[in-house]
N, C-alpha and C positions, 0 to 999 in steps of 0.2 A: 843736241836740242833742242826742245819742248817743240808740238808742232801749237800751228794756230791752234789746231782746229784743239790739239787736247786743249790748248788752255782755255781758248774758251769755255771747255765742256766744264774746266776747276772750277770758270767764272760762273758756274747756274750751283753751288753746291751749295744746299742746301739747311742756311746758318739759322736759321730759328727750329728750327725745329731739330738742332745739332744738340741748339743750345736747348732747348726744353728735355730732350732725351739725359742727356749727358751732365746736365751742370743745377737741372730742380734737388739732384740727392747728395747735396754736397759731400757728404758725407759718405760713401763712397766712392769719391775720391782722395785715394790713403797715401799717395803718395806726398803730402800739404809736409807731414814731418819734415822728411826732408826739405822742403823747402829753409822751413826754422830753421833749424843743424844751418842750414848756407847761409846764412839772411846775419843770423850770429854772429858773423868772424869778420863782419863788417864794424867797426864804433862806430864811423857817426853817415853823415847821410852825405857823400861824398861820389861817388860812384854813377858811371855811363853805367847804359844793358839794351841792348840789345835780341829783343827774344824773335830770331827770324823761322820762320812756318805758322807762325803762331796761331792761326785759325780764326777763328768768331773769339775768343777764351780769352779770359785777362787776368786768369791764376799766377802767374808770375809778376804782371803789377801790385796784387794784390798781395802777397808774400813780399816787394822787395819797398815800395812804396819809400817806404820810411828812411832807406838806405839810397835811395836811389836823387841824382840833380839832372837826370837824364833819360829818357828810357821812346824807347821807338820799336812799335810793334813790328813786324811787315812778312805779310802772305800775300800767295799768289794766285789766289781764288780772292774775285771784286768782289763775291756777293761774305764773305769774310769780314776782308775790310772794312766794307759796308759798316755790319755790325757793333763792330770796336767805336769807328767814328760815330753809331748815330748814342751809341754811353753815350763818348764821350763830349757830346756838342746835348748832350740829355735832352733828345728829340722825339715825339712820341711813339709811345709804343716799344725802345728800346731796350733788351733784355736788363731787369732788377739784377745784379752782384749785392743785393746788401744782406740776404744768406749766408752768399758763401763767403762774405768779405764777416761776417759776424763768428762763424766758424772758426776762421782763420782768426780770427784774433782770439781770441777760443783758448789755438793752440799754442797760443802769444804767450797765454800766462793774461789776457783785462780777459776783464768780464764782457762783452761785446753788446755792450749799449750803446742804443739808440744815437747818442751822442759820438763815442768812439767809432760803430759803422760810419758816420757823416764825417768824420775830419776826416777818417784812413780815403772815405773815397772823394774831399775833394781833394783829399793831397793825388791820390791819384789821377783826379784827371791834367793837375798842377805840375807831375814830374812829366809827367804822356808828352814830346815833343814832337812827335809824326805816328801814322800811320801809312807805310810803304806797298811798293811792287817787292818781294822775289824771288829771283826763281834759278833752285842750284841748278838748273840743267845750261842757266844763260851763261856766257864769258864773264860777264859784270854781274856780277849778284846778288847783288842793292844796288839803288839808285847812287847818283852822284854828290856826293857828299856827308854818306850815309853811310860810310865802308873804315866807322873807329878809327883808329882801335875799341872797344873798348873792356872795360873792366870784369862783364862779363856780359856771352852770349849763352842761349838757351836752343835747343829747338827739340820739338818732341813731339813725343807721334809721327817725326816726320821725312827721317831721311827711310825710314821703315818702308813705306807705300812709295820709291823712288829708284830706291835702289834695289840689286838684282842679283847681287854676287859681294862675296864679303872685298873684294875688288874695288871693287864702284864704291862702296862704304868708307874705305880709307878712302879713296879718289875728291869725294865728299867733306869729310871730315877736312882734311891736305885743302881743301877750295874755302874753306869757311875756316882755315887756321891765321889768316890776314887780319881781320878783324878783335880778336882777341888781344891785348895787346900782353905784353908777356908779361909773365906774374898775376895775370886777370883766368880767370874762367869759363869754363866754357861745361853746359847742362847738353847733354843725349838722351834720352827716354824713347826706348828700341822698343820692337817686340821681340821675344826670345822663344816664346814655343807657342806652338796652336795646338790649342785644342778643343775638338767641338763633338759632335757631337752624329753615333749613323743614325739610315731614320729606326732600326729597332733600335736607338736606348733613347728617342727621341720621344718612345711613347714610353719608355718607363723611370720619372725620377728619381730614381733607383738608380739610379746606372750613375758607373761612374764614365767621367771622360779619357779620351785619348788620347795620349799625349804624345805627341808626335814631333821627337828637340832634331831631330839633325839640322846641317845649318843646310840650307836651301830658299829658291826661291820657290815660292808658290804660286801660278800661276792661276789660284782659281778664284775669281770674286768673292770678293767680301765686301757687305754691306755697312754703308752706318752712314743713319739716318735718311736715309733712299739712295746714298749717293751711288757706286759702285765705282771699289776699286778694281784692278785691273791686276790684283796680286799684292801678296808684300816677299819680303823676306826677311829671313828668321836666323837670324847667329845664335849661337853661345852664350847667353849670359856670360858665361866666366871667359869671353874672348873682348867681350868691349872694352874690361879694361885691362888688356894686349895692345888694344887694338887706337889706340889714346898713348896709352904706353909708347908706340910704333909710327904718332906720329908728332909726335915733340908736347906730350900734357906729363906729369906726377903729382903726387898727395893725391891719389884719386881713388874714388868712396867709391861703390856699385849698391844702391838697396833694390834690392829684388817684392813683388810683391803682384801679384793673380787681379786682374782685373776681367768683367765680366757684359758682354754685349746681349743683350735677351736678345734685340733685334736680328742682328748673326748669328741669332744660335754658334756660340765659340767661347770657347773664354785664351786669353793670354797673356802670358807674363812676365812683364815687361818689367825692363830695369831701366832705372833712372840709375846716371853717370854721370861723376861730377871729377872735371882732373882741372889740372893748374896748370897754364902754358909755361914749359920754362921762360 
């Protein structure tokens, strides 16, 4: 179980800085085509979806809105939930997602016109049915009334922040499994390879990154939008599909891509894994 002090530390996450840093340049968010493919599988607007550990971002909502009837956004940190609620309620100063929406609409083959963006954003607000607390370390990981099960559950760049071994990652996936309907989909995004600069390389713009590929927990502090994470767990990308299969999922697709965080001076090899629950 997470201590009260640890949860309070996450409550202070700087959501505004994170959104500005990571979502102002939407072209760099290169896993978006995987969402286009996933939601094209659904023929009509009839599914329910939970984004578990969604932070202050709503990219999965942009992608899924035309196909969902009920969408729940869940996160541990109070500031992250507040950021989503402010956008939902059109509060002054809320993050402006319109350029992100326009970019995604173009991936769908649309023009991304002002009218199309406004229509998608209105739909997103309409299908969003709740912004709630979640904690994978609690016995009840989502509040009563939000247990689903859902047609789609996403958990993006979340479990690698809290798990310290392969066994812990498997336990977390199994803990979330009851949230997913039989025949439904689980989407998991994890960091799989850490690449960072040595002090010498930092001075050399032409130097190559060092690649560390071993399955391990890296206890070194990683800073994201000013927030210091106490380490990440890095699983081999090819193992993630096997892990999902061992947890009762099939039809597994793995999409790999590189993401660079200039503030933290590292690159991540990210794996976006989609599996269907048996």
